[in-house]
N, C-alpha and C positions, 0 to 999 in steps of 0.2 A: 928824827926819825918817824914821827908821829906825819911830818909833812911829807915824806917820801911814800909811807903806808896809802895816804890818801890819793897822791897821784897816780899810785899803780891802781887803786881801785877806780878811779875815774878813766885809766886808759882801759881797763877791761871792760868796762861798760860800752865802749867806743868799738871793742872787736865783733865782728862776725864770725860765727864759727864758719860760715861757708867759705870766708877768705881763707882759713887755716886749711881747708880740704882743698881749696885752689892752690894754695903754696904748696901742699904737698905733691901735687899733679905737677906745677911746673918744675920744682927742685928735681922729681923724678926723672922728668923727660926732658928737660933742659931746652925744650922748645914749645913755644905759644900756641902753636898751632897743634900739634899731638896731644898737648894738655887741654885745649878746649875740647877737641875731640873725645878725649877720655872724661870729661867733666859734663859732656852733653850740652856744650854751651857754643856760641859763634866765636870764631877767631876775636873779632873786636872786644866781645864781653871778656875774654879772657886776658886782653891786654889792658883792658881798664881794670882788672881785678890785679895785675901785676902792678899797676901804676898806684893802686890804693895800698897795697902791700908794702910797696917801696916808702910810701909816705909812712905808713905804720912803724916800719922797722927803721925809718933812716938809713936806709942802706940800697944799694942797688940790686941785692941778690942775684940776679942774672947778670953776668958782664960778658960782654964780646970775648971770644976766643977764638981758636983755629978750627973752622969748619963749623963755627955756631957758638951757643952760648955756651959757658962754665958758671960752676957757682962760685959768689964771693966768699972771702972769709967767714963773715956773718951768716951766709946760708950753710957753710959746711958747719959751723958751730950750732945752728939751733935745729938743725936736720934730725938728729938722734932724738932730741926732745921732742919734735914735732910729731915724729912718727908713734913715740909712747902714749903723748896727750890724746893723739885720735884714736888709737887702737882702746884707750882705756874708757873714751867717750863712747864708742862703739859698743865695748863690751857693756856699758852701764844702760844703755838704750835698749839694746837687742835682748831678746828673750835668750836665757841661758839654756841650751838644748838640754833634755833628759832622756837617757838612754837606760831604760829599765834593766836591760840585758847586762849592762856593765855597771849598774848602780849598786853602791853599799851603804851600809849604816842601818838605822833603825828607823821604824816606823811605830809611832806611840798613838793608840787608840783609845778612846773612852768608851766604855762599852758594858753594860749590866752583864752579870754572869748568865743570865737566862738567855740572852742573844748571842752572848761570845759562844756558848755552847752549839748553838746550831750554825751560826753564820760563820766563826773563824775557821771549821775545816774548809769550807769551798773557798774563803778567801786564800788559805795559806796554799790551796791547790792552784789557785790563780798565780800566787806571789812565786811558787816553785817552778812554772812554766814560763813565766813572763818577767821575773825579777830574782832569779836565784840565788843571789848574795845580799838581798835586804832580808832583815830581821824585823819581828813584829813585837811590840809589847801591848800588851792589853790589860787596862787599868779600869777598875769599876768606876764611874763618874761619882765625883763626890758634890757638895756644895760650892766647890770652886771650880767646876767644870768650865764655865763660861771665862772665868779669869785664865785657866790652863789655855784655853784656845787663844785668848787675846794675847798671851805673851809669848805662844809658840811653844809651851812647853808639852803641849799635845798638837797631833796633827789634824785629827778629826773626832767626833764623837757619834755613836751611833744608839738613840735613845729615843724615849717618846717625849716630844716636845710640843707642847700645844702652841706656844707662841715663842718666836726668837726674838731676842732683845736687839738693839741697835748694834750694828757691825756685824752680827752673825747671820750666816746664808743657811738654808735648809733644803733638802727635796726628800719626797718620800721614797723610802725603799721597798716595803712590802707591808702588806695589811696581815693583821693577826684578830684572833679572836680567842676567848678563854674556853677551855673545856675541863673536865674534870677526871681525874686519875687515880685509880686505886688499885691495890694489888690483885692478880689474876683469880686469886682464893677468897677474895674479900666477901663475907657473909652478907652484904647488902645489894650484891649481885644479883641475889636470887628474886628480887621483887624490883619494880619498876622505882627509879629515883625521883621521888616526888620532891617537891619543895619541903616538906616537914621532914621527909627522912634526911634530906640533905641537911637540914638544920640540926638533926637529933645526932648527926654524926661528928666526931673531932677533927680539925683540920690543921695540916700544915702549911704556913705563910713563909715563902722565901722572901726575905726581906733585907737588903744590904745593911740599913742603917738600924734595924730592928724597931723603929718605931713608926707611928702614923697608921692610918687605915689603909688596908689593901683595896684594889677596886672592886672585890666581891663585897667587902665590908661597906663601902660608899654606896653600891646599889641597895643592899640589904637596908641600911640607914634610910633611904628615901621612902621605902615601904613599911618601915617601921619593924623591923626584923632585925636579928642578930644570931651569929652563929659562934660556937666555941673554937677560938683558935688556941689549940691545945699547945703548938709548939713554933716559933719563929726559927727560923735558920738563914744563914747569911749566903748560901748558896745552892744551885739546883743538884748538885751529886748528894750532897747530905741529906736532902730531902727526899732523894729517891732511895736510897739506901734504907732510910728509916722508913719510908712509906712502904718497902718492899718486906719489912719485917713486922709491920704493926697492922692495925686497922685504920690508922690516920689517913686520911684523904687530902688530895691537893687539887686546886684550880689554877690554871697556870696557861700560858700562851698554847695554841693549837701546834705549831712547829715543835715545840719542845715536846709536849705531850705525845706527838706522833714518835720521837726518836726516842723517847722511853718505853713506849708501847711495843716497839720494836724489839725491844729487849725481851720480849715474850713472859716478862714478869708482871705487866700490867694491863690493864683495860681503860679505853678513854670513852668517855660518856659525855655527852652533850649536859651543862649544867642545867638545873630544873628552873631558870630564871633568866631573863633577859640580859645578858651582859654587854650587849652589843658588840662592836670592834673598834680597832684603833690602827694606827699607822705608825711603824716605827720609820725613824727619819735619820737621814744622813745629816752632819751638822759641821759647819767648820766657819772660821772667821773670813770676813770680806778680804783681809790682807793677803789671804793665799788664793783669791779667786782666779788670777791670771797666770799663777806659778806653774811651770810646765811639770814640775815633781808632782804637784798637788793635783793638777788636774789629771794626770795619769793615776793617782792615788783614788780620787773620786770615781773614777771610770772601773777600776779595779774592784771598789767595793760594790758600786751598782751592779756589775755583773757578776760577783758573787753571790750576792742578793736574788739574783735572778736564777743562777745556778741552784739555789738552795730551793727556791719556790718550785723549780721544775723537779727537782729531786723528789720533793713532798708529794708532787701530784702523780708522778710514777707510782710512787708509794702505794698512793691510796687506788 
């Protein structure tokens, strides 16, 4: 048995895939000239291919019959398997077409609550127009986000990513800056928001993990100052409801602050210190780079981000 397997492996190494393509044409056409034309080769080249195939199969494959060639018994036997093999190879090497209009299933995105609140409505609108049968799961990214992208349990991630590890691709989606938000009747609005007044107020921080310094606190630490973080909450909507009913203030991305300010319950102000700006990125694994479904998904997310930015500009 070992001897037989070894002989098969050796025979497979001798097979030129192009010979099988030629065999398909020859068996279909039963004519060397027509097969040559179909294959885009000369008639002598097709004849040589037939000779090599006869040697490989130890069979004539095409034999003389009334009015031309007919298939040998061996050719009739291998023809169905040949079609299946070549169809499988073509399907393996050709990109699978993706039609969003008929696509079904779920897309799983890793995205912080703050970004999901402003980007997801535009992405859902895009899906509704282009891929009405696709559903969307948005999950807050955890410490295993890169692993989820590697294993395919998440399709992509929208997050603040300074450096992408090996195998991870990214592109910028939109730029953000931080602004300060407080309720419309907040007593601090009676005077200019200076750094001293900012630090004297009590603050809400939106933090998925509940640990670690917020960007504002990192900037304050560099100038030797601190603020009192009275409350940490895991999501934006809890923060909004609490801030609307208290004198706690928030410093958060401008796109989200504008959305909250549009509720007419809040006022958005520039913070009294330079917090800089940052870029939100779309992140995915390199294994998805050329997959038609993923190419479409990335374009949809990029377009949704552009729609979001346009809507913010119009609102201003």
